C-alpha positions in Angstrom: 20.2 60.8 -1.2 20.6 59.0 2.1 19.3 62.1 3.9 16.2 62.1 1.8 15.6 58.4 2.3 16.0 58.8 6.2 13.6 61.8 6.0 11.2 59.7 3.9 11.0 56.9 6.6 10.9 59.4 9.4 7.9 61.1 7.9 6.3 57.6 7.1 6.6 56.6 10.7 5.3 59.8 11.9 2.4 59.7 9.7 1.6 55.9 11.0 1.9 57.2 14.4 -0.6 60.2 13.8 -3.0 57.9 12.0 -2.9 55.5 14.8 -3.8 58.2 17.3 -6.6 59.3 15.1 -7.9 56.0 14.8 -7.7 55.5 18.6 -9.6 58.6 19.4 -13.3 58.2 20.0 -16.2 59.2 17.9 -18.3 61.9 19.4 -21.4 61.2 17.3 -21.3 57.5 18.5 -20.6 58.9 22.1 -23.7 61.0 21.9 -25.8 57.8 21.6 -23.6 56.1 24.4 -24.5 59.1 26.4 -28.2 58.1 26.3 -27.2 55.8 29.2 -26.1 58.7 31.3 -29.0 60.9 30.5 -31.0 59.2 33.1 -29.1 61.1 35.7 -26.8 63.7 34.0 -27.2 66.6 31.5 -24.6 68.1 29.1 -24.7 71.2 26.7 -26.2 74.7 26.7 -28.6 74.9 29.6 -27.7 71.9 31.3 -28.8 71.6 34.9 -27.9 69.2 37.8 -30.1 66.2 38.0 -29.9 63.1 40.0 -26.1 63.5 39.0 -24.3 66.8 38.2 -24.2 68.4 34.8 -21.1 67.5 32.7 -20.0 70.5 31.1 -16.4 71.4 31.1 -15.5 67.9 32.7 -12.0 67.8 31.2 -9.8 69.4 33.8 -12.5 69.8 36.4 -11.9 68.6 40.1 -14.3 65.9 41.3 -16.9 66.9 43.4 -16.9 70.7 42.3 -20.2 71.5 40.4 -21.9 74.1 42.3 -25.1 73.3 43.7 -24.7 69.4 43.4 -24.7 67.3 46.6 -21.8 65.0 46.3 -21.0 62.1 48.4 -17.9 62.8 50.8 -15.9 60.1 48.9 -16.4 62.0 45.6 -15.7 65.5 47.0 -12.5 64.0 48.9 -11.3 61.8 46.1 -8.5 64.4 44.9 -9.4 63.4 41.3 -9.1 65.9 38.4 -11.1 64.8 35.3 -9.1 64.0 32.2 -9.4 61.1 29.5 -7.6 58.4 31.4 -9.2 59.2 34.8 -12.7 59.2 33.2 -12.3 56.1 31.3 -11.0 54.3 34.5 -13.9 55.7 36.6 -16.6 55.0 34.0 -15.5 51.4 33.7 -16.5 50.8 37.3 -17.4 53.8 39.3 -17.4 52.4 42.7 -14.0 50.8 42.3 -12.5 54.0 41.2 -14.3 56.1 44.0 -15.4 53.7 46.8 -18.3 55.4 48.7 -19.6 57.2 45.5 -23.4 57.8 45.3 -23.4 56.9 41.5 -25.1 53.7 41.0 -24.1 53.1 37.3 -22.5 49.6 37.0 -20.0 50.7 34.3 -19.2 50.7 30.6 -17.3 47.5 30.0 -16.5 48.5 26.2 -13.3 50.3 25.3 -15.0 51.7 22.3 -17.9 53.0 24.3 -15.6 54.6 26.6 -13.6 56.2 23.9 -16.6 57.4 22.1 -18.2 58.8 25.4 -15.2 60.8 26.2 -15.0 62.1 22.7 -18.5 63.3 23.0 -18.3 64.7 26.7 -15.1 66.4 26.2 -16.0 68.6 23.5 -18.3 70.6 25.9 -16.7 73.8 27.5 -17.9 74.8 31.1 -20.6 77.0 29.5 -22.1 74.1 27.7 -20.9 75.3 24.2 -18.8 73.1 22.1 -15.0 73.6 21.6 
């Protein structure tokens, strides 16, 4: 009986942690709306091309400054960053602080929710522009 009670408590804690993680994850549909701020310079999805900024397909795991055909600043090319959720959220909070000398003129997203949602939207695209 004690074993069952311990397992029940452990399962309950695991469920709560899993639910908390799911709640903390961003909303891709809301992120698509946030991406409207990015569309001035960037494209994403099938057929995306470089604009004022590089296309953002396959951003998760990509090295900074590595999209073919885009003229990056030396600061961005030499930053040594590999994009992942934490790096992106820190960067998009204040791009010039994260990569001093970047050409990106965007002031940043101060809202945690906007950053979570934007990452949920961007990270769903594979390098070829299709969704995962």
